[in-house]
DRENDO-732455 format. One record per residue (C-alpha): residue number from 1; residue in one letter; chain; x, y, z. Coordinates in Angstrom, 3 decimals. Last residue first. Example, Ala and Ser with C-alpha at 12.3 -4.5 7.8 and 13.67 -1.06 7.14 Angstrom:
BEGIN
+-----+-----+-------+----------+----------+----------+
!   n ! res ! chain !       xx !       yy !       zz !
+-----+-----+-------+----------+----------+----------+
!   2 !   s !     A !   13.670 !   -1.060 !    7.140 !
!   1 !   a !     A !   12.300 !   -4.500 !    7.800 !
+-----+-----+-------+----------+----------+----------+
END
This chain:
BEGIN
+-----+-----+-------+----------+----------+----------+
!   n ! res ! chain !       xx !       yy !       zz !
+-----+-----+-------+----------+----------+----------+
! 198 !   i !     A !    3.657 !   50.793 !    8.439 !
! 197 !   t !     A !    0.279 !   51.748 !    9.909 !
! 196 !   l !     A !   -1.392 !   51.640 !    6.484 !
! 195 !   v !     A !   -0.273 !   48.042 !    5.964 !
! 194 !   l !     A !   -1.940 !   46.982 !    9.206 !
! 193 !   e !     A !   -5.165 !   48.813 !    8.329 !
! 192 !   s !     A !   -5.277 !   47.073 !    4.948 !
! 191 !   l !     A !   -4.633 !   43.658 !    6.534 !
! 190 !   i !     A !   -7.418 !   44.259 !    9.078 !
! 189 !   q !     A !   -9.841 !   45.289 !    6.318 !
! 188 !   e !     A !   -8.845 !   42.195 !    4.324 !
! 187 !   f !     A !   -9.627 !   40.118 !    7.426 !
! 186 !   q !     A !  -13.158 !   41.537 !    7.619 !
! 185 !   d !     A !  -13.627 !   40.910 !    3.898 !
! 184 !   l !     A !  -12.276 !   37.382 !    4.463 !
! 183 !   v !     A !  -14.823 !   36.730 !    7.199 !
! 182 !   a !     A !  -17.672 !   38.127 !    5.058 !
! 181 !   r !     A !  -16.583 !   35.990 !    2.056 !
! 180 !   d !     A !  -16.665 !   32.801 !    4.111 !
! 179 !   i !     A !  -14.145 !   31.138 !    6.402 !
! 178 !   s !     A !  -16.585 !   28.674 !    7.964 !
! 177 !   h !     A !  -15.450 !   27.349 !   11.323 !
! 176 !   s !     A !  -18.041 !   28.958 !   13.570 !
! 175 !   y !     A !  -17.601 !   30.149 !   17.114 !
! 174 !   t !     A !  -20.008 !   31.092 !   19.882 !
! 173 !   k !     A !  -20.078 !   33.760 !   22.593 !
! 172 !   g !     A !  -18.521 !   36.663 !   20.676 !
! 171 !   d !     A !  -21.913 !   38.357 !   20.235 !
! 170 !   e !     A !  -21.413 !   38.711 !   16.466 !
! 169 !   s !     A !  -19.984 !   35.185 !   16.199 !
! 168 !   p !     A !  -16.273 !   34.575 !   16.624 !
! 167 !   i !     A !  -14.286 !   32.493 !   14.112 !
! 166 !   g !     A !  -12.675 !   29.324 !   15.402 !
! 165 !   l !     A !   -9.851 !   27.920 !   13.262 !
! 164 !   r !     A !   -9.966 !   24.155 !   13.199 !
! 163 !   i !     A !   -7.686 !   21.698 !   14.959 !
! 162 !   l !     A !   -7.502 !   19.037 !   12.257 !
! 161 !   g !     A !   -7.217 !   15.577 !   13.731 !
! 160 !   l !     A !   -6.534 !   15.175 !   17.439 !
! 159 !   s !     A !   -4.693 !   11.950 !   16.462 !
! 158 !   i !     A !   -1.991 !   14.222 !   15.035 !
! 157 !   n !     A !   -0.580 !   15.046 !   18.451 !
! 156 !   k !     A !    3.088 !   15.767 !   17.844 !
! 155 !   l !     A !    2.257 !   16.653 !   14.243 !
! 154 !   a !     A !   -0.254 !   19.306 !   15.313 !
! 153 !   f !     A !   -2.427 !   19.529 !   12.200 !
! 152 !   v !     A !   -3.608 !   23.098 !   12.066 !
! 151 !   g !     A !   -6.719 !   24.762 !   10.756 !
! 150 !   g !     A !   -8.749 !   26.275 !    8.005 !
! 149 !   e !     A !  -12.271 !   25.982 !    6.685 !
! 148 !   v !     A !  -13.606 !   26.869 !    3.248 !
! 147 !   s !     A !  -16.993 !   26.190 !    1.661 !
! 146 !   s !     A !  -17.587 !   27.503 !   -1.874 !
! 145 !   t !     A !  -14.366 !   27.806 !   -3.854 !
! 144 !   n !     A !  -15.201 !   29.934 !   -6.888 !
! 143 !   p !     A !  -12.631 !   32.630 !   -6.114 !
! 142 !   h !     A !   -9.682 !   30.220 !   -6.383 !
! 141 !   n !     A !   -6.567 !   32.452 !   -6.485 !
! 140 !   a !     A !   -7.883 !   35.198 !   -4.208 !
! 139 !   r !     A !   -9.714 !   32.518 !   -2.195 !
! 138 !   w !     A !   -6.485 !   30.590 !   -1.564 !
! 137 !   l !     A !   -4.513 !   33.700 !   -0.630 !
! 136 !   y !     A !   -7.205 !   34.835 !    1.815 !
! 135 !   a !     A !   -7.385 !   31.320 !    3.284 !
! 134 !   y !     A !   -3.598 !   31.373 !    3.692 !
! 133 !   c !     A !   -3.687 !   34.774 !    5.383 !
! 132 !   l !     A !   -6.534 !   33.561 !    7.627 !
! 131 !   i !     A !   -4.413 !   30.549 !    8.595 !
! 130 !   q !     A !   -1.438 !   32.810 !    9.399 !
! 129 !   f !     A !   -3.518 !   35.217 !   11.493 !
! 128 !   c !     A !   -4.973 !   32.332 !   13.486 !
! 127 !   k !     A !   -1.457 !   30.973 !   14.081 !
! 126 !   h !     A !   -0.243 !   34.469 !   15.062 !
! 125 !   y !     A !   -3.014 !   34.843 !   17.654 !
! 124 !   k !     A !   -1.158 !   34.743 !   20.965 !
! 123 !   d !     A !    1.980 !   36.526 !   19.857 !
! 122 !   y !     A !   -0.073 !   38.878 !   17.661 !
! 121 !   d !     A !   -2.058 !   40.271 !   20.585 !
! 120 !   n !     A !   -3.330 !   43.626 !   19.304 !
! 119 !   t !     A !   -3.387 !   42.498 !   15.650 !
! 118 !   l !     A !   -5.675 !   39.483 !   15.875 !
! 117 !   s !     A !   -7.114 !   40.771 !   19.172 !
! 116 !   s !     A !   -9.085 !   43.425 !   17.265 !
! 115 !   w !     A !  -11.146 !   40.744 !   15.509 !
! 114 !   d !     A !  -12.499 !   39.178 !   18.682 !
! 113 !   k !     A !  -11.657 !   36.091 !   20.690 !
! 112 !   i !     A !  -10.224 !   34.306 !   17.660 !
! 111 !   k !     A !  -10.115 !   30.619 !   18.520 !
! 110 !   l !     A !   -7.031 !   28.730 !   17.345 !
! 109 !   s !     A !   -5.194 !   28.730 !   20.692 !
! 108 !   s !     A !   -8.429 !   27.440 !   22.278 !
! 107 !   a !     A !   -8.402 !   24.319 !   20.086 !
! 106 !   t !     A !   -4.902 !   23.521 !   21.304 !
! 105 !   i !     A !   -1.396 !   23.781 !   19.910 !
! 104 !   q !     A !    1.237 !   23.514 !   22.640 !
! 103 !   s !     A !    3.005 !   20.501 !   21.100 !
! 102 !   g !     A !    4.939 !   22.335 !   18.407 !
! 101 !   t !     A !    5.559 !   20.548 !   15.101 !
! 100 !   k !     A !    2.960 !   22.484 !   13.130 !
!  99 !   y !     A !    1.359 !   21.511 !    9.827 !
!  98 !   d !     A !   -0.871 !   24.144 !    8.245 !
!  97 !   i !     A !   -4.064 !   23.159 !    6.482 !
!  96 !   i !     A !   -6.566 !   25.065 !    4.351 !
!  95 !   r !     A !   -9.602 !   22.783 !    4.147 !
!  94 !   t !     A !  -12.077 !   22.828 !    1.257 !
!  93 !   i !     A !  -15.390 !   21.294 !    2.306 !
!  92 !   g !     A !  -16.865 !   18.746 !   -0.135 !
!  91 !   n !     A !  -16.701 !   15.738 !    2.201 !
!  90 !   l !     A !  -13.120 !   16.619 !    3.097 !
!  89 !   q !     A !  -11.349 !   18.614 !    0.403 !
!  88 !   d !     A !   -7.647 !   19.230 !    0.714 !
!  87 !   v !     A !   -5.188 !   22.091 !    0.785 !
!  86 !   r !     A !   -1.786 !   21.441 !    2.269 !
!  85 !   d !     A !    1.314 !   23.230 !    3.497 !
!  84 !   i !     A !    0.287 !   26.604 !    2.043 !
!  83 !   k !     A !    3.233 !   28.685 !    0.862 !
!  82 !   g !     A !    2.594 !   32.372 !    1.237 !
!  81 !   r !     A !    2.712 !   35.690 !   -0.523 !
!  80 !   i !     A !    1.215 !   39.119 !    0.064 !
!  79 !   k !     A !    1.282 !   41.903 !   -2.514 !
!  78 !   v !     A !    0.563 !   45.468 !   -1.544 !
!  77 !   q !     A !   -1.287 !   47.825 !   -3.868 !
!  76 !   f !     A !   -0.383 !   51.341 !   -4.928 !
!  75 !   p !     A !   -1.844 !   54.839 !   -5.306 !
!  74 !   l !     A !   -3.319 !   54.813 !   -1.801 !
!  73 !   g !     A !   -6.806 !   55.998 !   -0.868 !
!  72 !   s !     A !   -8.269 !   52.542 !   -0.409 !
!  71 !   l !     A !   -5.716 !   49.765 !   -0.258 !
!  70 !   p !     A !   -6.465 !   46.627 !   -2.249 !
!  69 !   i !     A !   -4.419 !   43.691 !   -0.972 !
!  68 !   l !     A !   -2.882 !   41.836 !   -3.895 !
!  67 !   a !     A !   -2.502 !   38.075 !   -3.834 !
!  66 !   e !     A !    0.235 !   35.462 !   -3.919 !
!  65 !   f !     A !    0.339 !   31.685 !   -3.709 !
!  64 !   k !     A !    3.024 !   29.032 !   -3.305 !
!  63 !   e !     A !    2.024 !   25.361 !   -3.161 !
!  62 !   e !     A !    3.325 !   23.136 !   -0.386 !
!  61 !   v !     A !    0.777 !   20.404 !   -1.161 !
!  60 !   s !     A !   -2.325 !   20.833 !   -3.303 !
!  59 !   i !     A !   -5.765 !   19.341 !   -3.851 !
!  58 !   i !     A !   -5.773 !   16.282 !   -1.582 !
!  57 !   k !     A !   -9.181 !   14.618 !   -1.896 !
!  56 !   l !     A !  -10.947 !   12.993 !    1.037 !
!  55 !   s !     A !  -14.473 !   11.534 !    0.953 !
!  54 !   d !     A !  -15.396 !   10.062 !    4.309 !
!  53 !   g !     A !  -16.493 !    6.438 !    4.564 !
!  52 !   q !     A !  -14.849 !    5.677 !    7.902 !
!  51 !   q !     A !  -12.085 !    3.874 !    5.962 !
!  50 !   i !     A !  -11.379 !    7.134 !    4.118 !
!  49 !   l !     A !  -11.032 !    9.063 !    7.380 !
!  48 !   k !     A !   -8.756 !    6.372 !    8.836 !
!  47 !   l !     A !   -6.597 !    6.474 !    5.683 !
!  46 !   d !     A !   -6.002 !   10.201 !    6.194 !
!  45 !   e !     A !   -4.956 !    9.587 !    9.813 !
!  44 !   q !     A !   -2.629 !    6.794 !    8.654 !
!  43 !   i !     A !   -1.084 !    9.125 !    6.064 !
!  42 !   s !     A !   -0.326 !   11.716 !    8.761 !
!  41 !   q !     A !    1.163 !    9.136 !   11.094 !
!  40 !   l !     A !    3.406 !    7.803 !    8.317 !
!  39 !   i !     A !    4.615 !   11.293 !    7.431 !
!  38 !   y !     A !    5.268 !   12.178 !   11.082 !
!  37 !   h !     A !    7.323 !    8.986 !   11.619 !
!  36 !   k !     A !    9.359 !    9.633 !    8.461 !
!  35 !   g !     A !   10.171 !   13.137 !    9.692 !
!  34 !   i !     A !   11.230 !   11.797 !   13.092 !
!  33 !   e !     A !   13.450 !    9.185 !   11.416 !
!  32 !   f !     A !   15.043 !   11.799 !    9.126 !
!  31 !   a !     A !   15.673 !   14.225 !   11.984 !
!  30 !   l !     A !   17.331 !   11.450 !   14.019 !
!  29 !   l !     A !   19.465 !   10.351 !   11.071 !
!  28 !   n !     A !   20.531 !   13.950 !   10.468 !
!  27 !   k !     A !   21.332 !   14.472 !   14.143 !
!  26 !   g !     A !   23.788 !   11.570 !   14.238 !
!  25 !   t !     A !   24.184 !    8.949 !   11.550 !
!  24 !   k !     A !   22.721 !    7.599 !    8.292 !
!  23 !   i !     A !   21.730 !   10.958 !    6.824 !
!  22 !   d !     A !   25.207 !   11.921 !    5.638 !
!  21 !   a !     A !   25.040 !   15.322 !    3.932 !
!  20 !   g !     A !   24.817 !   15.337 !    0.111 !
!  19 !   k !     A !   22.364 !   18.181 !   -0.390 !
!  18 !   m !     A !   20.275 !   17.746 !    2.770 !
!  17 !   q !     A !   17.052 !   18.597 !    0.944 !
!  16 !   d !     A !   17.607 !   16.036 !   -1.826 !
!  15 !   r !     A !   18.700 !   13.409 !    0.685 !
!  14 !   f !     A !   15.480 !   14.088 !    2.614 !
!  13 !   f !     A !   13.309 !   13.761 !   -0.495 !
!  12 !   r !     A !   14.888 !   10.444 !   -1.522 !
!  11 !   e !     A !   14.768 !    9.145 !    2.066 !
!  10 !   a !     A !   11.107 !   10.118 !    2.432 !
!   9 !   l !     A !   10.255 !    8.425 !   -0.872 !
!   8 !   l !     A !   11.982 !    5.186 !    0.165 !
!   7 !   p !     A !   10.588 !    5.096 !    3.704 !
!   6 !   v !     A !    7.054 !    6.163 !    2.628 !
!   5 !   q !     A !    6.421 !    3.621 !   -0.144 !
!   4 !   s !     A !    5.115 !    0.943 !    2.248 !
!   3 !   t !     A !    2.553 !    3.442 !    3.574 !
!   2 !   m !     A !    0.750 !    3.676 !    0.225 !
!   1 !   g !     A !    0.000 !    0.000 !    0.000 !
+-----+-----+-------+----------+----------+----------+
END
């Protein structure tokens, strides 16, 4: 099956990245084994979804995107760029996915308390900001995408599945996961304001 190909493909990719360094000993071997472990875990989680009867389609992996942020009142536009780790479709919903190796990723760290906190408390909300940037880039390049969600796969705890971005409701008491046009318009406003403060 698919998992039997992982060691060979991982080694080929790793050797490519390491540009001739020895990957059979020391830190390089350790990094390679950890990487291989994460890949296998990730594939097994995908296979679990398929075995449960879910429909999973991987659309892109490590693809670079760029988009222009329109700035009202300024004679120029600002371009943002990003490389999205993975975009897939689970049961028809497009998911913008970022892989993180840190262990401190929780559902609460991906909930936006309110829109002002995105820029006022960047240290706390930088993962949310990053996912919204990726969703913005995706939508700018794929405007016909209907349902979009975003989140993080914590590689050290991949069995949690996708930890989804939580978007606050009007009253701030509940959260939704849909990154729709209204959410991205709100985010575009935040991006514009940020650029204007530079």
